[in-house]
ZAZA-478396 format. One record per residue: residue in one letter; z, x, y of N, C-alpha, C, O in turn. Coordinates in steps of 0.1 Angstrom, whole numbers, plus 5000, padded with zeros to 4 digits. Example, Ala and Ser with C-alpha at 12.3 -4.5 7.8 and 13.67 -1.06 7.14 Angstrom:
<rs>
  aa  n_pz  n_px  n_py  ca_pz  ca_px  ca_py  c_pz  c_px  c_py  o_pz  o_px  o_py
   A  5078  5132  4943   5078   5123   4955  5078  5132  4967  5085  5142  4967
   S  5071  5128  4978   5071   5137   4989  5079  5129  5000  5080  5134  5011
</rs>
This chain:
<rs>
  aa  n_pz  n_px  n_py  ca_pz  ca_px  ca_py  c_pz  c_px  c_py  o_pz  o_px  o_py
   M  5001  5006  4989   5000   5000   4997  5003  5008  5012  5013  5016  5014
   P  4993  5005  5020   4994   5013   5035  5004  5011  5043  5008  5000  5043
   L  5010  5022  5051   5023   5023   5057  5017  5016  5071  5010  5023  5078
   L  5021  5001  5075   5017   4994   5088  5027  4999  5096  5039  5003  5096
   K  5018  4998  5105   5024   5002   5121  5035  4991  5126  5032  4979  5125
   P  5050  4993  5131   5057   4982   5129  5055  4977  5143  5062  4967  5146
   Y  5046  4981  5153   5042   4975   5167  5031  4975  5175  5022  4978  5166
   F  5026  4975  5184   5019   4978   5192  5022  4987  5204  5017  4997  5209
   Q  5033  4977  5205   5037   4985   5223  5056  4982  5222  5060  4972  5216
   T  5062  4989  5227   5074   4986   5228  5081  4982  5240  5094  4983  5241
   E  5072  4978  5250   5081   4973   5264  5087  4960  5262  5098  4956  5264
   L  5074  4953  5256   5075   4937   5258  5080  4933  5241  5080  4940  5231
   I  5084  4919  5243   5085   4914   5232  5072  4909  5224  5064  4901  5228
   E  5071  4915  5213   5057   4913   5207  5060  4904  5195  5069  4905  5186
   A  5048  4891  5195   5044   4887   5183  5033  4887  5178  5024  4886  5186
   G  5030  4888  5162   5019   4888   5156  5012  4877  5156  5020  4868  5156
   C  5002  4872  5156   4994   4858   5150  4983  4863  5144  4977  4873  5147
   D  4980  4855  5134   4971   4854   5123  4966  4841  5116  4975  4833  5118
   E  4957  4836  5110   4953   4823   5109  4948  4824  5090  4945  4834  5084
   A  4950  4811  5085   4945   4812   5072  4935  4799  5071  4936  4789  5078
   G  4926  4799  5064   4917   4787   5060  4905  4786  5070  4899  4776  5069
   R  4902  4793  5078   4888   4794   5087  4876  4795  5080  4866  4790  5084
   G  4877  4801  5070   4863   4794   5064  4863  4787  5052  4853  4789  5045
   C  4873  4779  5050   4875   4768   5038  4864  4756  5043  4861  4754  5055
   Y  4858  4749  5032   4854   4736   5029  4861  4726  5037  4857  4721  5047
   A  4876  4726  5029   4883   4716   5031  4896  4714  5036  4902  4724  5032
   G  4904  4705  5043   4914   4710   5043  4917  4711  5058  4908  4706  5066
   P  4932  4717  5065   4935   4724   5080  4934  4737  5078  4931  4743  5068
   V  4936  4742  5089   4935   4752   5092  4950  4757  5096  4955  4753  5107
   F  4958  4765  5090   4969   4771   5096  4965  4784  5102  4955  4790  5099
   A  4979  4787  5115   4983   4800   5119  4997  4804  5120  5004  4795  5125
   A  5004  4816  5118   5012   4820   5123  5018  4828  5133  5011  4834  5141
   A  5026  4827  5135   5032   4840   5152  5046  4841  5146  5053  4831  5142
   V  5048  4857  5145   5057   4862   5142  5066  4870  5149  5059  4880  5151
   I  5077  4872  5154   5083   4881   5158  5094  4890  5151  5106  4888  5154
   L  5090  4900  5141   5100   4912   5133  5107  4921  5144  5104  4924  5156
   P  5119  4924  5133   5126   4934   5142  5124  4944  5142  5117  4948  5132
   K  5127  4955  5150   5114   4967   5153  5119  4977  5141  5115  4989  5143
   N  5126  4974  5130   5131   4984   5118  5120  4974  5107  5114  4981  5100
   F  5119  4962  5107   5117   4959   5098  5106  4965  5086  5095  4970  5090
   Y  5108  4965  5074   5096   4971   5067  5100  4967  5052  5112  4967  5050
   H  5091  4963  5042   5086   4960   5032  5077  4963  5022  5066  4958  5023
   P  5079  4972  5008   5068   4981   5005  5055  4964  5002  5043  4963  5007
   L  5060  4957  4997   5049   4946   4996  5040  4941  5006  5030  4934  5003
   L  5045  4946  5018   5037   4935   5030  5024  4942  5036  5023  4952  5042
   N  5015  4932  5032   5001   4939   5038  4994  4925  5040  5000  4914  5039
   D  4978  4927  5045   4972   4916   5048  4972  4907  5036  4964  4911  5027
   S  4980  4891  5032   4974   4886   5026  4966  4885  5016  4970  4882  5005
   K  4953  4888  5018   4943   4889   5009  4943  4898  4998  4937  4895  4988
   Q  4953  4912  5000   4956   4921   4993  4966  4918  4989  4971  4928  4986
   V  4975  4908  4986   4990   4907   4980  4988  4896  4969  4982  4886  4972
   K  4993  4898  4959   4993   4885   4945  4999  4875  4952  5004  4877  4963
   E  4998  4865  4946   5007   4850   4950  5020  4850  4945  5028  4842  4949
   I  5021  4855  4941   5038   4857   4934  5043  4869  4943  5054  4867  4945
   H  5038  4879  4947   5043   4888   4959  5046  4879  4971  5057  4876  4976
   R  5032  4873  4976   5033   4865   4987  5044  4854  4992  5048  4852  5004
   N  5048  4850  4980   5057   4840   4983  5071  4846  4984  5080  4843  4991
   E  5071  4857  4974   5084   4865   4978  5084  4870  4991  5096  4872  4996
   L  5076  4871  4997   5078   4879   5012  5078  4868  5023  5080  4869  5035
   R  5073  4856  5015   5076   4848   5026  5090  4844  5027  5095  4837  5036
   K  5096  4847  5019   5115   4846   5020  5116  4856  5028  5122  4853  5038
   V  5112  4867  5027   5117   4876   5036  5116  4876  5048  5126  4879  5055
   I  5103  4874  5054   5101   4874   5069  5107  4862  5070  5116  4865  5078
   E  5109  4850  5066   5118   4838   5073  5133  4841  5076  5140  4836  5085
   E  5138  4851  5066   5152   4851   5065  5155  4865  5077  5165  4868  5084
   N  5145  4870  5076   5149   4886   5085  5139  4887  5104  5142  4893  5115
   A  5128  4880  5099   5120   4876   5115  5131  4870  5128  5139  4861  5128
   I  5127  4878  5138   5140   4875   5149  5134  4862  5152  5143  4855  5156
   S  5123  4856  5151   5114   4844   5151  5104  4841  5143  5100  4851  5137
   F  5098  4828  5140   5085   4830   5133  5081  4807  5137  5088  4798  5141
   A  5071  4808  5133   5064   4794   5136  5051  4795  5130  5045  4805  5128
   V  5047  4784  5128   5034   4778   5121  5028  4767  5127  5034  4758  5132
   G  5015  4768  5127   5007   4757   5138  4997  4753  5125  4993  4761  5116
   M  4992  4738  5127   4986   4735   5118  4974  4723  5128  4976  4716  5137
   I  4962  4725  5120   4948   4717   5128  4946  4711  5121  4944  4718  5111
   S  4943  4696  5118   4936   4689   5109  4923  4692  5107  4916  4698  5115
   H  4918  4688  5094   4901   4690   5094  4894  4680  5104  4884  4684  5109
   Q  4898  4667  5107   4894   4659   5118  4893  4669  5132  4883  4673  5138
   E  4900  4671  5133   4902   4679   5145  4891  4693  5145  4881  4697  5152
   I  4897  4696  5135   4882   4710   5132  4867  4704  5133  4858  4710  5139
   D  4867  4695  5129   4853   4688   5131  4848  4683  5143  4836  4682  5145
   Q  4858  4680  5152   4859   4677   5169  4851  4687  5174  4839  4687  5178
   I  4863  4698  5173   4860   4710   5184  4854  4724  5177  4846  4730  5185
   N  4856  4727  5172   4848   4734   5160  4859  4746  5157  4867  4750  5165
   I  4858  4750  5144   4867   4758   5137  4874  4769  5147  4886  4770  5150
   L  4865  4774  5151   4871   4786   5160  4881  4784  5170  4892  4791  5170
   K  4876  4772  5180   4889   4766   5187  4899  4761  5181  4911  4763  5185
   A  4896  4753  5170   4908   4754   5164  4915  4761  5158  4926  4756  5155
   S  4913  4773  5154   4919   4785   5150  4931  4792  5160  4943  4796  5157
   F  4920  4791  5175   4928   4795   5183  4939  4785  5187  4948  4791  5193
   K  4940  4769  5185   4949   4764   5191  4960  4762  5179  4971  4757  5183
   A  4959  4765  5166   4967   4767   5155  4974  4778  5161  4986  4775  5161
   M  4971  4789  5165   4981   4796   5168  4986  4796  5182  4996  4803  5185
   H  4978  4787  5191   4985   4782   5201  5000  4777  5203  5010  4780  5210
   L  4996  4766  5191   5010   4757   5186  5020  4767  5179  5032  4766  5181
   A  5017  4777  5172   5026   4785   5166  5034  4791  5176  5046  4788  5177
   I  5030  4800  5186   5035   4804   5197  5045  4796  5206  5056  4801  5210
   E  5040  4784  5208   5045   4779   5216  5063  4775  5210  5073  4774  5216
   K  5060  4774  5197   5074   4771   5192  5081  4782  5191  5093  4779  5191
   L  5079  4793  5191   5087   4807   5188  5101  4808  5202  5099  4802  5213
   K  5110  4812  5199   5121   4813   5209  5126  4825  5202  5128  4826  5190
   P  5129  4837  5211   5126   4836   5225  5109  4838  5225  5103  4841  5215
   Q  5105  4836  5236   5091   4835   5242  5086  4846  5240  5090  4853  5248
   P  5076  4854  5231   5068   4864   5235  5063  4871  5246  5057  4864  5254
   K  5064  4881  5249   5056   4885   5264  5042  4893  5257  5031  4893  5264
   F  5043  4897  5247   5026   4902   5243  5022  4898  5230  5030  4899  5221
   L  5010  4893  5228   5007   4890   5213  4997  4900  5209  4991  4907  5217
   L  4999  4899  5192   4987   4907   5185  4985  4900  5176  4991  4895  5167
   I  4966  4899  5181   4960   4887   5175  4952  4893  5162  4943  4900  5166
   D  4953  4893  5151   4941   4895   5141  4924  4891  5144  4924  4878  5146
   G  4913  4896  5146   4903   4895   5147  4901  4899  5162  4909  4904  5170
   N  4885  4892  5166   4880   4900   5176  4880  4893  5188  4877  4896  5200
   R  4885  4880  5183   4887   4875   5200  4903  4862  5194  4909  4860  5184
   F  4902  4858  5209   4914   4850   5212  4911  4844  5226  4908  4851  5236
   T  4914  4827  5225   4916   4823   5238  4932  4826  5246  4942  4821  5242
   A  4932  4833  5256   4945   4835   5260  4956  4821  5263  4953  4811  5269
   Y  4969  4825  5258   4976   4814   5261  4986  4813  5269  4997  4819  5267
   K  4984  4807  5277   4995   4808   5291  4991  4822  5299  4980  4825  5303
   K  5000  4826  5301   4998   4839   5307  5003  4847  5299  5012  4853  5306
   I  5003  4850  5289   5008   4861   5280  5000  4869  5279  4988  4864  5276
   K  5001  4885  5280   4992   4894   5276  4986  4894  5262  4995  4890  5254
   H  4977  4897  5256   4971   4898   5243  4964  4912  5240  4960  4919  5249
   Q  4961  4915  5225   4952   4926   5223  4952  4920  5209  4961  4916  5202
   C  4936  4920  5206   4933   4914   5195  4927  4929  5188  4920  4938  5194
   I  4930  4931  5173   4928   4938   5168  4920  4936  5153  4924  4929  5144
   I  4907  4943  5153   4902   4941   5140  4908  4943  5130  4913  4954  5131
   K  4909  4936  5117   4915   4941   5106  4935  4943  5111  4943  4950  5106
   G  4937  4937  5119   4952   4941   5124  4964  4935  5113  4975  4939  5112
   D  4956  4925  5103   4967   4922   5093  4968  4929  5082  4975  4927  5072
   A  4959  4942  5085   4961   4956   5073  4968  4968  5080  4971  4978  5074
   T  4969  4965  5093   4973   4976   5101  4986  4977  5110  4992  4987  5114
   Y  4991  4963  5114   5005   4961   5121  5015  4949  5111  5011  4939  5105
   A  5029  4955  5111   5033   4945   5104  5035  4932  5108  5033  4922  5100
   N  5037  4931  5120   5041   4918   5126  5029  4906  5124  5031  4894  5124
   I  5014  4913  5123   5007   4905   5122  5004  4902  5105  5002  4890  5100
   A  5003  4914  5096   5005   4913   5084  5015  4901  5077  5012  4895  5066
   A  5031  4898  5088   5039   4888   5082  5031  4875  5087  5030  4866  5078
   A  5025  4872  5098   5017   4860   5100  5007  4854  5091  5005  4842  5089
   S  4998  4868  5084   4993   4864   5077  4996  4858  5060  4990  4849  5054
   I  5007  4866  5057   5015   4857   5050  5018  4843  5051  5015  4834  5044
   L  5025  4845  5060   5031   4831   5062  5020  4819  5062  5020  4809  5055
   A  5010  4824  5071   5000   4813   5075  4993  4810  5056  4993  4798  5051
   K  4990  4818  5051   4984   4816   5038  4992  4805  5033  4989  4793  5032
   T  5006  4814  5031   5017   4805   5020  5019  4787  5023  5021  4776  5017
   Y  5018  4791  5035   5020   4775   5039  5008  4764  5037  5009  4752  5034
   R  4996  4770  5038   4986   4764   5039  4981  4762  5023  4972  4753  5021
   D  4984  4767  5014   4981   4771   5001  4991  4760  4993  4988  4758  4981
   E  5001  4756  4999   5014   4749   4997  5007  4735  4997  5005  4726  4988
   F  5001  4734  5013   4999   4721   5016  4985  4715  5007  4983  4703  5003
   M  4976  4729  5004   4963   4722   4993  4967  4720  4980  4959  4713  4973
   M  4978  4725  4974   4984   4719   4963  4987  4706  4962  4987  4698  4953
   K  4990  4705  4974   4995   4685   4978  4985  4680  4975  4984  4672  4965
   L  4973  4684  4983   4961   4677   4985  4952  4680  4974  4941  4675  4975
   H  4955  4688  4963   4951   4685   4947  4954  4674  4940  4945  4669  4933
   K  4969  4669  4942   4970   4661   4935  4963  4645  4935  4961  4637  4926
   K  4957  4643  4954   4952   4633   4955  4938  4634  4949  4932  4625  4943
   F  4933  4646  4951   4916   4647   4945  4914  4657  4938  4908  4667  4941
   P  4920  4654  4926   4917   4668   4914  4910  4672  4912  4910  4683  4906
   Q  4895  4666  4916   4886   4671   4905  4878  4681  4915  4867  4684  4913
   Y  4886  4686  4925   4878   4697   4935  4883  4709  4926  4875  4718  4923
   N  4897  4709  4921   4904   4720   4919  4910  4729  4928  4910  4741  4928
   W  4915  4720  4938   4918   4728   4951  4930  4737  4944  4927  4749  4944
   Q  4941  4735  4940   4949   4739   4934  4950  4756  4935  4959  4763  4939
   K  4933  4759  4931   4930   4772   4923  4921  4777  4932  4919  4789  4930
   N  4915  4771  4943   4906   4776   4952  4907  4771  4962  4898  4774  4970
   K  4918  4763  4966   4924   4763   4980  4916  4756  4993  4918  4756  5006
   G  4903  4752  4984   4894   4750   4993  4886  4758  4997  4877  4756  5006
   Y  4889  4765  4993   4876   4775   4999  4860  4773  4986  4861  4769  4974
   G  4849  4777  4994   4835   4774   4986  4832  4784  4975  4823  4793  4976
   T  4841  4781  4964   4837   4788   4951  4826  4782  4945  4826  4770  4948
   L  4817  4785  4938   4809   4779   4931  4814  4768  4923  4806  4760  4918
   E  4828  4766  4919   4838   4755   4913  4835  4743  4920  4831  4733  4915
   H  4840  4746  4935   4843   4737   4945  4830  4733  4948  4830  4722  4952
   R  4816  4740  4948   4804   4735   4954  4798  4729  4943  4787  4723  4945
   K  4803  4729  4929   4797   4725   4918  4804  4706  4918  4798  4695  4918
   A  4814  4709  4919   4822   4692   4922  4818  4683  4933  4821  4671  4934
   I  4810  4692  4944   4808   4687   4955  4794  4678  4953  4792  4667  4957
   E  4785  4686  4945   4776   4682   4940  4775  4666  4934  4768  4657  4937
   E  4787  4669  4923   4790   4658   4911  4798  4645  4917  4794  4634  4915
   F  4808  4649  4926   4813   4640   4933  4811  4633  4947  4814  4622  4951
   G  4805  4642  4953   4805   4642   4967  4815  4645  4975  4824  4651  4968
   L  4819  4644  4989   4828   4647   4996  4838  4640  4997  4835  4628  4995
   C  4854  4644  4999   4861   4631   5003  4866  4631  5016  4862  4638  5025
   K  4871  4626  5016   4879   4625   5036  4889  4638  5040  4894  4638  5051
   Y  4890  4646  5032   4898   4659   5032  4888  4673  5035  4892  4683  5040
   H  4875  4669  5033   4861   4680   5033  4859  4680  5051  4862  4671  5059
   R  4856  4690  5053   4851   4693   5072  4836  4692  5071  4827  4698  5065
   K  4835  4679  5080   4823   4669   5078  4812  4683  5086  4802  4686  5081
   S  4816  4688  5095   4809   4699   5103  4804  4707  5100  4794  4712  5106
   F  4813  4714  5086   4807   4729   5076  4793  4727  5071  4786  4736  5067
   N  4789  4712  5071   4774   4712   5065  4771  4717  5048  4761  4723  5043
   I  4781  4712  5042   4784   4714   5030  4777  4705  5020  4775  4708  5008
   L  4774  4696  5026   4769   4681   5016  4755  4685  5010  4747  4687  5019
   P  4752  4686  4997   4734   4684   4991  4729  4675  4998  4736  4667  5005
   N  4716  4674  4998   4711   4662   5006  4710  4648  5001  4706  4639  5009
   Q  4712  4644  4989   4713   4634   4985  4725  4627  4980  4725  4618  4972
   M  4740  4632  4987   4749   4630   4981  4755  4622  4992  4752  4623  5004
   K  4765  4611  4985   4770   4602   4998  4788  4605  4998  4795  4611  4990
   L  4790  4602  5007   4808   4604   5011  4813  4591  5006  4808  4580  5007
   F  4825  4593  5000   4836   4585   4995  4848  4586  5005  4858  4580  5003
</rs>
């Protein structure tokens, strides 16, 4: 595992932010914001995509118990269709940041773009979730909260096997869409419907 940097700067209270589910065919997008203690370290902490599910769930507990503050925001599939996925991802981050106490004075954002939140300074970091501990922690929370949500949706529409693919466009998921069409939790703006299919 890489040795993650604890923070980007030391002058201001810093929160790491990341999202989960941006590229999915179905379900909401989640984002998390985390303020970690300066000395926080865990050997398993990394970009959530590089961490096994069992370790993500373990890390979620550690992060929630040790963070100075953490919060999660969610934007529904309906709103994603209304405002587009990029704006929805930023809005989910804003919702998470808004809940933090204390409020951060500096935001570290995973990725290359962000819509400023109020007047808080921010820095975008490409592959930030594999570089900074606070972004990695946010990626773990966003991913585990979203996975948990998709497991609940799976019970309503088991034919798509969301308990396994979590709404991503896997071959299995795409074949299920061809067979069953789209359900109400699919993102209609993603143009994923085969031509002859109907909604239900």
